[in-house]
C-alpha positions in Angstrom: 37.0 -29.2 60.9 36.8 -28.9 57.2 35.5 -25.7 55.6 32.9 -26.4 53.0 33.5 -25.2 49.5 31.4 -22.4 48.1 30.0 -24.6 45.3 28.8 -27.2 47.9 27.0 -24.5 49.9 25.4 -23.3 46.6 24.5 -26.8 45.8 22.8 -27.3 49.1 20.9 -24.0 48.7 19.6 -25.2 45.3 17.6 -27.9 47.2 15.5 -25.4 49.1 15.1 -23.3 45.9 13.6 -26.4 44.4 11.5 -27.2 47.5 10.2 -23.6 47.7 9.2 -23.4 44.1 6.7 -26.2 44.9 5.8 -25.7 48.6 5.7 -21.9 48.7 3.5 -21.8 45.6 1.2 -24.3 47.4 1.2 -22.6 50.8 0.7 -19.1 49.3 -2.0 -19.8 46.7 -3.6 -23.1 47.4 -6.2 -21.8 49.8 -7.2 -19.1 47.3 -7.0 -21.7 44.5 -9.3 -24.2 46.3 -11.9 -21.6 47.3 -12.0 -19.1 44.4 -10.8 -21.2 41.4 -11.4 -24.8 42.3 -14.7 -24.1 44.0 -14.5 -25.7 47.4 -15.8 -24.0 50.6 -13.4 -22.4 53.0 -14.4 -24.8 55.8 -13.8 -27.8 53.5 -10.4 -26.6 52.6 -9.5 -25.9 56.3 -10.5 -29.5 57.1 -8.4 -30.9 54.3 -5.3 -29.0 55.5 -5.8 -30.3 59.0 -6.3 -33.9 57.9 -3.1 -33.7 55.9 -1.2 -32.5 58.9 -2.5 -35.4 61.0 -1.1 -37.7 58.4 2.2 -35.8 58.6 2.1 -36.7 62.3 2.9 -40.3 61.2 4.8 -39.8 58.0 7.4 -37.3 59.1 8.8 -39.2 62.2 8.5 -42.4 60.2 10.5 -40.9 57.3 13.1 -39.6 59.8 13.5 -43.1 61.3 13.8 -44.6 57.9 16.5 -42.1 56.9 18.4 -42.7 60.1 18.6 -46.4 59.1 19.5 -45.9 55.4 22.9 -47.0 54.2 23.8 -46.7 50.5 26.7 -45.8 48.2 25.3 -42.3 48.0 25.0 -41.9 51.8 22.1 -41.7 54.2 20.1 -38.8 52.9 21.1 -37.9 49.3 19.4 -40.8 47.6 15.9 -39.5 48.6 16.7 -36.2 46.9 17.7 -38.0 43.7 14.8 -40.4 43.5 12.0 -38.3 45.0 12.4 -35.3 42.8 10.3 -36.4 39.8 7.4 -37.9 41.8 7.2 -34.7 43.9 7.1 -32.5 40.7 4.3 -34.6 39.1 2.2 -34.5 42.3 2.6 -30.7 42.5 1.2 -30.4 39.0 -1.7 -32.7 39.8 -2.6 -30.7 42.9 -3.1 -27.5 40.9 -5.1 -29.3 38.2 -8.9 -29.0 38.2 -10.8 -32.0 36.9 -14.2 -31.5 35.3 -16.0 -33.6 37.9 -18.9 -33.1 40.4 -18.0 -31.3 43.6 -17.9 -34.5 45.7 -15.4 -36.1 43.4 -13.4 -32.9 43.1 -13.1 -32.8 46.9 -11.9 -36.4 46.9 -9.4 -35.6 44.2 -8.2 -32.6 46.3 -7.7 -34.9 49.3 -5.8 -37.5 47.4 -3.5 -35.2 45.4 -2.7 -32.8 48.2 -2.0 -35.6 50.8 0.2 -37.5 48.4 2.0 -34.3 47.6 2.8 -33.7 51.2 3.9 -37.3 51.8 6.2 -37.1 48.9 7.5 -33.7 50.0 8.3 -35.4 53.4 10.2 -38.2 51.6 12.4 -35.6 49.9 12.6 -32.8 52.5 13.3 -34.7 55.7 16.5 -36.1 54.3 17.4 -32.8 52.7 16.9 -30.9 56.0 19.0 -33.6 57.8 21.9 -33.3 55.3 23.9 -30.5 57.0 24.6 -32.8 60.0 26.4 -35.2 57.7 28.1 -32.4 55.7 29.9 -30.7 58.6 30.3 -30.9 62.3 31.0 -27.2 62.7 28.0 -25.2 64.0 29.2 -22.1 62.1 29.4 -24.0 58.8 25.9 -25.3 59.4 24.7 -21.8 60.0 26.3 -20.8 56.7 24.6 -23.8 55.0 21.2 -22.8 56.4 21.9 -19.2 55.4 22.5 -20.3 51.8 19.5 -22.5 52.0 17.2 -19.7 53.3 18.6 -17.2 50.8 17.6 -19.5 47.9 14.3 -20.3 49.6 13.4 -16.7 49.9 14.7 -16.0 46.4 12.2 -18.6 45.2 9.5 -16.9 47.3 10.4 -13.7 45.6 10.0 -15.3 42.2 6.8 -16.9 43.2 5.3 -13.8 44.8 6.3 -11.6 41.9 5.8 -14.0 39.0 3.0 -16.5 39.9 0.0 -14.3 39.2 1.5 -12.7 36.1 2.3 -16.2 34.8 -1.2 -17.5 35.6 -2.6 -14.6 33.6 -0.1 -15.1 30.7 -0.7 -18.8 30.4 -4.4 -18.9 31.2 -5.8 -15.5 30.4 -9.3 -15.6 31.9 -8.9 -19.3 32.6 -7.2 -19.3 36.0 -7.5 -23.1 36.3 -5.4 -23.7 33.3 -3.1 -20.8 34.2 -2.3 -22.2 37.6 -1.7 -25.7 36.2 0.8 -24.6 33.5 2.6 -22.2 36.0 3.1 -25.1 38.4 4.3 -27.3 35.5 7.0 -24.7 34.9 8.0 -24.4 38.5 8.1 -28.1 39.1 10.3 -28.8 36.0 12.8 -26.3 37.3 12.7 -27.9 40.7 13.6 -31.3 39.4 16.8 -29.9 37.8 17.7 -28.1 41.0 17.2 -31.2 43.1 19.6 -33.1 40.8 22.2 -30.4 41.2 21.9 -30.6 45.0 22.5 -34.4 44.8 25.6 -34.0 42.6 27.2 -31.0 44.3 26.9 -32.1 48.0 28.7 -34.7 50.0 28.1 -36.6 53.2 31.4 -36.6 55.0 30.6 -37.2 58.7 31.0 -40.9 59.5 27.7 -42.3 60.8 27.6 -43.5 64.4 27.5 -47.3 64.7 24.5 -48.0 66.9 21.6 -50.4 66.9 18.4 -49.0 68.3 14.7 -49.4 67.9 12.2 -46.8 66.8 10.8 -46.7 70.3 14.3 -46.1 71.8 14.9 -43.3 69.3 11.6 -41.7 70.1 12.3 -41.8 73.8 15.7 -40.2 73.1 14.2 -37.4 71.2 11.4 -36.8 73.6 13.9 -36.3 76.4 15.7 -33.6 74.4 14.7 -30.2 75.8 16.0 -28.4 72.7 13.7 -30.5 70.5 10.7 -29.5 72.5 11.4 -25.8 72.2 11.9 -26.1 68.4 8.8 -28.1 68.1 6.7 -25.4 69.7 8.5 -22.7 67.7 7.7 -24.5 64.5 4.0 -24.8 65.2 3.7 -21.1 66.3 5.7 -19.9 63.3 3.7 -21.6 60.6 0.3 -21.4 62.2 0.4 -17.7 63.2 3.4 -15.7 62.1 3.2 -16.8 58.4 -0.6 -16.1 58.2 -0.1 -12.9 56.1 1.3 -15.0 53.2 -1.7 -17.4 53.2 -4.3 -14.6 53.7 -2.7 -12.0 51.6 -4.8 -12.8 48.5 -8.0 -12.3 50.5 -6.7 -9.1 52.0 -5.9 -7.5 48.6 -9.0 -8.9 46.9 -11.5 -7.6 49.5 -9.9 -5.2 52.0 -7.8 -3.4 49.4 -10.0 -4.2 46.4 -7.2 -4.8 43.9 -5.5 -8.3 43.6 -2.9 -6.8 41.3 -1.4 -5.1 44.4 -0.9 -8.4 46.1 2.2 -9.1 44.0 4.0 -6.0 45.4 3.1 -7.1 48.9 4.5 -10.6 48.5 7.6 -9.2 46.8 8.2 -6.7 49.6 7.9 -9.4 52.2 10.3 -11.7 50.4 12.8 -9.0 49.7 12.7 -8.3 53.5 13.4 -12.0 54.1 16.4 -11.9 51.8 17.8 -8.9 53.7 17.2 -10.8 57.0 19.1 -13.8 55.7 22.1 -11.7 54.7 22.1 -10.1 58.2 22.1 -13.5 59.8 25.0 -14.7 57.6 27.0 -11.6 58.7 26.3 -11.7 62.4 26.0 -15.5 63.0 29.7 -15.8 64.1 29.6 -12.7 66.3 26.5 -13.0 68.5 24.4 -15.6 70.3 21.9 -17.2 68.0 19.4 -17.6 70.8 19.6 -13.9 71.8 19.4 -12.8 68.2 16.2 -14.7 67.3 14.4 -13.6 70.5 15.1 -10.0 69.6 14.0 -10.5 66.0 10.7 -12.1 67.1 9.9 -9.2 69.5 10.6 -6.6 66.8 8.4 -8.5 64.3 5.5 -8.6 66.8 5.6 -4.8 67.4 5.7 -4.0 63.7 3.1 -6.4 62.3 0.5 -5.4 64.9 0.5 -1.9 63.4 -1.0 -3.2 60.2 -4.4 -3.5 62.0 -4.6 0.3 62.3 -2.9 1.3 59.1 -5.2 2.8 56.4 -5.6 0.6 53.4 -5.4 3.6 51.2 -1.7 4.0 52.0 -0.4 1.0 50.1 3.3 2.2 50.2 3.4 2.0 54.0 1.7 -1.4 53.9 4.5 -2.7 51.7 7.2 -0.9 53.8 5.8 -2.3 57.1 5.7 -5.8 55.8 9.2 -5.5 54.4 10.5 -4.6 57.8 8.6 -7.4 59.5 10.0 -9.9 57.1 13.6 -8.7 57.7 13.1 -9.8 61.3 11.5 -13.1 60.2 14.2 -13.7 57.5 16.9 -13.2 60.1 15.2 -15.8 62.3 14.6 -18.7 59.9 18.2 -19.7 59.1 18.9 -19.6 62.9 15.9 -22.0 63.5 17.2 -24.4 61.0 20.8 -24.3 62.4 19.2 -24.9 65.8 17.7 -28.1 64.4 21.2 -29.5 63.7 22.4 -28.2 67.1 19.5 -30.0 68.7 20.6 -33.3 67.1 24.1 -32.7 68.5 22.6 -31.8 71.9 20.8 -35.1 71.9 24.1 -37.0 71.2 26.0 -34.9 73.8 23.5 -35.5 76.6 22.3 -39.0 75.9 25.1 -40.6 73.7 22.7 -41.3 70.8 22.8 -39.8 67.4 19.2 -39.5 66.1 19.5 -37.0 63.2 16.7 -37.9 60.9 14.1 -38.4 63.6 15.0 -35.1 65.3 14.9 -33.2 62.0 11.6 -34.9 60.9 9.9 -34.1 64.2 10.7 -30.5 63.9 9.8 -30.4 60.2 6.5 -32.0 61.1 5.9 -29.1 63.5 6.2 -26.7 60.5 3.7 -28.6 58.4 1.5 -29.2 61.4 1.6 -25.4 61.9 0.6 -24.9 58.2 -2.3 -27.2 58.8 -3.4 -25.2 61.9 -3.0 -22.0 59.8 -5.3 -23.5 57.2 -7.8 -24.5 59.9 -7.6 -21.0 61.4 -8.1 -19.3 58.1 -11.0 -21.5 57.1 -12.6 -21.1 60.6 -12.2 -17.4 60.8 -13.4 -16.8 57.2 -16.5 -19.0 57.9 -17.1 -17.4 61.3 -17.1 -13.9 59.8 -19.4 -14.9 56.9 -17.0 -15.0 54.0 -18.6 -15.5 50.6 -16.2 -16.6 47.9 -16.0 -14.1 45.1 -18.8 -12.0 46.5 -18.9 -8.6 48.3 -17.8 -9.0 51.9 -19.4 -7.3 54.9 -17.5 -5.2 57.5 -17.1 -8.2 59.9 -15.6 -10.4 57.3 -13.1 -7.6 56.3 -12.2 -7.3 60.0 -11.6 -11.0 60.3 -9.2 -10.9 57.4 -7.4 -7.9 58.9 -7.0 -9.7 62.2 -5.3 -12.6 60.4 -3.0 -10.2 58.7 -1.9 -8.3 61.9 -2.9 -9.2 65.4 -2.8 -13.0 65.2 0.7 -13.0 63.7 1.8 -10.6 66.4 0.6 -13.0 69.0 2.6 -15.8 67.3 5.8 -13.7 67.3 5.4 -12.9 71.0 4.7 -16.5 71.9 7.8 -17.6 70.0 10.0 -15.1 71.8 8.7 -16.4 75.1 9.2 -20.1 74.2 12.7 -19.5 72.9 13.9 -18.3 76.4 13.7 -22.0 77.3 16.1 -23.1 74.6 19.1 -24.7 76.4 21.9 -24.0 73.9 23.4 -20.5 74.1 26.8 -19.5 72.6 28.8 -20.8 75.5 27.0 -24.1 75.8 27.3 -24.6 72.0 31.0 -24.2 72.1 31.4 -26.6 75.0 29.2 -29.2 73.2 31.1 -28.8 69.9 34.4 -29.4 71.7 33.4 -32.5 73.7 31.6 -34.1 70.7 34.7 -33.6 68.6 36.7 -35.5 71.2 34.2 -38.3 71.4 33.9 -38.8 67.7 37.7 -38.9 67.3 37.9 -42.0 69.5 
């Protein structure tokens, strides 16, 4: 098995740095932007996010199936990174642009731009996420690739959490609408350059399996993959519950803490924790069972994040420190989850004799975006239920609802993830056997 060069791992990591500059900005600030800057109601935004996820239910698997059937001189997956980068950047800018229209037409504009953005993100990100299966057949090399990927993703999150609001203020002053638009223009322009670097620095070296199958046959193959079902559930739980603090953080600091300037430190502490977690995974990945490691990490995160509910908001240092520790556990988990996606595709080939990489990856990726949609729906529903008034003074019940989404609900998600992961069929011993037998089959 060929060891990948350092520059190729860096090049692959650049792709998620690019993706995160766009998607993390959207997932962290779009709810706040739509309600407090753009002017939509929380319930309307929650509905928009959910509708977008329903569309992903079709577009993600469809894109996976298309990618599986792609043959070009650049490979199966890399062409989508090259040709999708610019449209993705333009749609990101459009999403954070506020037209001077009536509220009805602004809502229509929000639906069109956001849904098109997520479809275009699917076109780029499904092939990008599938790429490691074509770069190496070694599970440890794939874990290294996902570690590089997640390091750059969390580095982007660090930039976004620490730089977005200052940049919005710098470019827009009191005009947050303009500030968000120009900030996204900057991030999107950098993302295009990074996507191009990913295309030129990576290589697809695994020979595609010659097989003729229908979409229905591929779907049935994936559906009978136990590992896929586990990762599907984990993806939904992760992005609907465990990542809630990132989506709700602006509300928490605006109303519970009373100072949005302190939100930057909170996001930075969380992303620093994620970076530390990624490094831990990169160091320990070859030594311990990935399944065992991620279950332990999820349990630790659940215990820690629940304490935020009782922590006095006056002690901001301990709020930062607690979130930093929670995100170490989450940061250690995310690279493992992505390496498990590649392993799940191999597991499918090992058990059923069919290689369905793009569809396996896209289905799991859909669960992430579906989870984001559920998160938006939960946020909108909870805020509305507890009587949230955009920009106004919130009552005690509303503040409690925000606090629940920052602490208890994420803890429930972490615990549920740990429970579901006990059903994952690939431990260290099984993975080694699978790798050996697949290498023999592919050599024929």
